[in-house]
N, C-alpha and C positions, 0 to 999 in steps of 0.2 A: 084386603090383602090378597084374597083368593083370585079376584079378577085381575089384579096387577100381575100375579104370577102367571096366569093364563096368557095375558098379553105378552109377557116376556118370552114365554115358550113359543108363542106364535111368531114373534119377531125374530127369534133365533132360527126358526124353521124357514121363514121367508128369506133371511140373510143367507142361510146355507144353500137353498135352492137358487137364489140369485147368483151366488158365487159359482155354482156349477154351471149355470147358464152362461155366465161371463167367461168361464173357462172354455166352454164350447166355442164361443165366438172368437176368443183370442187364439185358441189352438188352431182353428180353421183359417183365420185371417193371416197368421204368421207362419203357417205351415210347420208347426212345432214337431210333428211326427217325423217329417223328413230331416229336420235339423238334428234331432236326436239320433236318427238312424245313421246319418253321416258320421257321427262321433263314435258309434259302437259297432256297426255292422262289419267293417273291415277287420277289426281286431278279433272279434268272435269267430269270423270265418277262417282267419288264419289259425286260430287255436284249434278249431274243428279239424282242419287239414293236418295240423301237427300231431293231433291225437290219434290219427289213423293207425300208425304202427302199434300203439298200445292196445287199440281195439282189436286188431288182428291177433295180437298175442293172447288177449283174453279169449277170443273165439277159437284159438287153437286147441282149447280144452273141450271142444264141441262134443256133446253126448246127448242121446235122446232123453235121458233123465233130466239133464240141465235144461234142455229145450222145454220140456213139460213143466218143470219147476218154475222157471222164470216167466213163461207164458201165463201160468196160473196166477202167479203173484201180480202180474200186470193186470189181470182181470179183476183181482180183488180191489184195486184202486181205480177201476174204470167207471165211466159215467153209468153204464148199465148196472154195475154193482150197487152204486149209491141210490139209483132209482128204485131198486128193489129193497135195499136195506133200510132206508129212511122211513118208509111207511111202517115197517115192522117195529121200529123204535116208538113211533107215535102210538100204535095200537097195543104195545106192551106196557104202556103206562109211563114210559120214560120221556115225557113230553118236553121237559126243559132241555134234556140232552138232544132230543131230535131237533128242537128249534135251533139250538146253538150249532149243531153239526150242519144243518141246512144253510144257515147264514154264513158259517165259516167256509163251507164248500163253495158257495156263490162268490164270496170274497176272494178266495184263492183262485177260482176260475177266472174272475175278471182281471185281477192283477197279473196272474201268471200268463194268461193269453194276451193281455195288453203288451207285456214285455216281449213276448214272442213276436207279435206283429209289428211292434216298433222296431226291434232289431232286425227282423226278417233274415235271420242267419240260417243257412242250410243245415240239414242233418248230415251225418257221415255219408260219404259217397259210396253208393252201392252199384256195381262192384268198385273197389275190391272188397269192401266190407260186406259180410253176409247179413241181410236184413230179414228177420223172421217175423212175418205178420200172419199168424195162424188164425186170428179171429177178425170179424168185421170191424170191431172197435180198433184193433191195431192197424188195420188198413186205413181207417179214417184218420187215426192219429198220425200215420206216416205222411199224410197230406199237409199237416201243420208244419210250421217252422220249428227249429230244434231248441233254441235257447230261450228260457231255461227248461229243464225237464219237468213237465207238469206232474208226472207220476211221483217224482222225488219230492217236489214241493207239497203236493197234496198229502203224501204219506207223512211227512214231517208234521204238518199242521194237524191233521185229523188224528193221527196216532198220539201226538203230543197232547192235544186237547182231551182226547178220551182218557189218557193216563191221568191227567190233572183232575178230570171230573170224577173218576173212580176213586182216586186217592183221597180226595176231599169229601167224598160221600160215604166212605167207610169209617165206622167208629173204631177207635183204638187201633188205627193203622200203625204199623211199626216200620223200622228201618228195613227189615227183611222184605216186607211186601213192596215198599217203595223201590228198593234195589232191583227186585225181580221185575217190577213193572217197567222201570227204565231200561233194563237189559233187553226185555222183549221188544220194546218200542225201538231201541237202537238196532237190534238185530233185524227187525222188519224193514226199517229205513235202509240199512246196509244192503240187504238182499234185493230190495226193489231197485236201489241205485245201481248195484252191480248188474242186475238183470237187464236194465235199460241199455247198458254198454254191451253186454253179451248178446242181446238180441239185435244189435246194430241200429237201434233206434236213436241213440244219443252218444255224444262224445263226453269226455271227462269234464270239459268246461260247462257243458249243459247240465250235468249232474251237480257239479259244484255250485253253479248258479241257482239251481232249484233248491239245494240245501241251504244256502245263505238266505235267499229270499224267503224260503219257508220258515226259517228260524226267526227272521224279523217279523213276519206276519203273525206267527204264533205268539211271540212276546207281546206284540201290540194287542192281539185278541184277548190274551189273558188279563190285560188291563181293562179293556172296554166291554167284555162280554156281559157282565152283570148290568151295566148301564143300558146296553142294547136290549137285553131281555126285559128289563123293567119298562123300557119305553114301549116295546111291542105289546106287552100284556096290559099295561095300565097308563100309557101316555095319552097326551091330548092331540087331537087332529091327526092320528096315526095313519088312518086309511088314505085321507086326502094327501098328506105329506108323502107317503110312500108311493102312491100312484104317480104323482108328479116327479118324484125322485127317480123312479124306475123308467119313466118315459125319457127324462133327460139323460139317464145313464146309457140308453141305447145309442145316443149320439156322441157321448163322451167316450168313444172307443177309437183307437188308432186305426189307420188304414194301412194294411200290409202292401208289399210290392205286388203280390198276386192274391187272388181269392183263396181262402183256406176255411176249414170248418170251425175255426176258433170263434168267430163272431156268432155262429149258430149256437155253440155251446153257451156263450155268454147270454144270448137272447133267451135260451131255455131256462137257465138258472135264474135269470132276472125275473122272468115270469113266475117261476116256482116260488120265489121269495115273496113277490107281491101277493100271489094267491094265498100263501100261508099266512102272511100278516093280516090280510083282510079277514080270513077265516078265524084267526085267533081273536080278533076284535069282537067277533060275534059270539063265540062259543067257549072262551077261555074259562069262565066261571062254571060252566056246565060240564065240560068234558076234559079240560086240559090243565086244571090247577094242580098244585103240588101235592094235595092230599089224596088224589086218586090212587087206586091200588095198582101196584106193579105186578108183573107176571110172577107166577108161583105163590102169590098170596092167596088166602082163602076165597077172596072175591074175584080173583082173576087166575084161574087154574090154567094149566097148559092146554087142557081140552077146550076151554073157552077161547084161549088165544088162537088156537088152530082154527076154531070156528070163525073168528074174526078175519083171519087171513083168507079163508075159503070164501067168505062173503065180500071182504073188502077189495081184494085184488081184481076180481071180475068187475066190481062196481066202478073202480077208478079207470080200468081199461075201457069200459063202455063210455064213461065220461070223456076220456081222451079222444075217442073216435068221434063222438057226438060234438065235442067242442071244436074239433078241427073242421068238421063239416059246417058247423055254424059260422066259424070265423071265415072260411072260404066263401060262404055266401054273403055274410054281412059286410065285411070290410070293403070289397069292391063296390057294393051298393052305396055305402057311406062315402067312399072316395069319389064316386061318380056324382053323387048328390052335391058334394062340396066342390066339385070341379078340380079335384086333385088327380093329375096324370099318374097312372100306376103301371107296373109290369110285374110279371111273375117269372122266376127262374126255375121253379120246380112244381109248385102246387096247382097252378091253374094253366093248363096247356095253351088255351087261347090267348093268354097274355104273355107267353114266352117270348124272350128276346135274347140275343147273344149276350153272354156275360163277359164284360170287359172289366178292367181294373177301374175305369171311370164309373161304370154302372155300380160296381161293388162299393166304391167310395161314396156314391150318392145315397146309399141306404143308411149311412151312419152320420155323415156330416150335415148338420142342419143348416148351416149358413154358407152354402156354396152353390154356384149355378148348377142346374140339373134339368133333365128333360122329364124324368119320372121317378117315382119311389118304388122300391121293391116291396110289394105287398106281402111277400113271403115272411118278411121280418115280423110284421104285425100279426100274421096268422100264427106263426110259431109262438110268439110272445103271449097272445091271448089263449092259445091252446094250453100252454103249460101253466098259466095263471089259473085257469078254470080247473085244471087237473089238481093243482095243489090246494085250491079252495075246497074241492070236493073231499080231499083227503082229511082235512081238519074240521070241515063244517057240515058236509053232506053225509059222510059215512058214519061218524059217531052216533047221530040220532038213529041211523039204521041199526047199529049194534044194540042200542037201548030198546028199540022196538022188538028185536029178536031175542032180547035178554042175553046178550053176549057181553 
């Protein structure tokens, strides 16, 4: 019976990967992205233009305090914040929460940015709208398309899941605690959403789109999160399945009208999840099981946690730079050995070429004519995969060696 079950699992995995591969072929052959864009772009663009007077009315309350408040809230749900926050969750003993938050963040990033690049609708026109981009993250965000608001979508999903996790982890939780948690989550979502309009980054339709899509994703995730977690920590053929899945997912991404940073974010999070999954397969029973001590317990004091941070952060930064150098050297060698033509838009100057929409499209669509592949995609993917692997597989043994 055991062998039959294993065969059934393997067949399901093969079926799923085959379906994703077939979708890549069909989407490319029938130009699905352009057909969907023709159905949605004009309507969303009209709504963005119609929302301009309301945005200007919101911005009429301009004040330095509001500038700082909404800029700060945007930073709390930025890529930089999660890059720093997720390692702290792992090292504080909340490994299941860290796994789920990482997976959910990658899921939100893929779906939200896919919708952005399918619709390819503009952000509010500036001028007349005042667009405040006080940080580098905001400057990069402004280069993406507007619909839906990623900040709203991500806040709904991650605040909602964190609330669910906390409420179901606390013994003897009461209605008062639940009401307080829901109030705080709703207040955060409301402030972030209002801030995106106040900062001139999004229109009302963008925010509403992020809210609706975020609620749908959150509802779906609350149904499947336990199955996903069980598969990652104790499933069969997990590493080989996820490696193939991650590779196909790089190509199962829509092509926007013009290049944006959205695909780069997807590539990074895709690599992070792959590295995390492979790392857990190796070290779950040693360092990441549910019985390990959480922060503030006798076995994991605040002093020990601070020591982990002081050791862990430099370690993963070093791994990030080394993995990038390794990928920049290795991937061109492999591509040349296999006779695959490549180019680089950023990382390898001698391979630079002008970045056109056709070049950008060829880095994602697997079954279309092309002259070369953008090797930067592979470098970024491999770099973040190794970074995440080091976070869950390389650094914890270092903590044990140092008695942290």
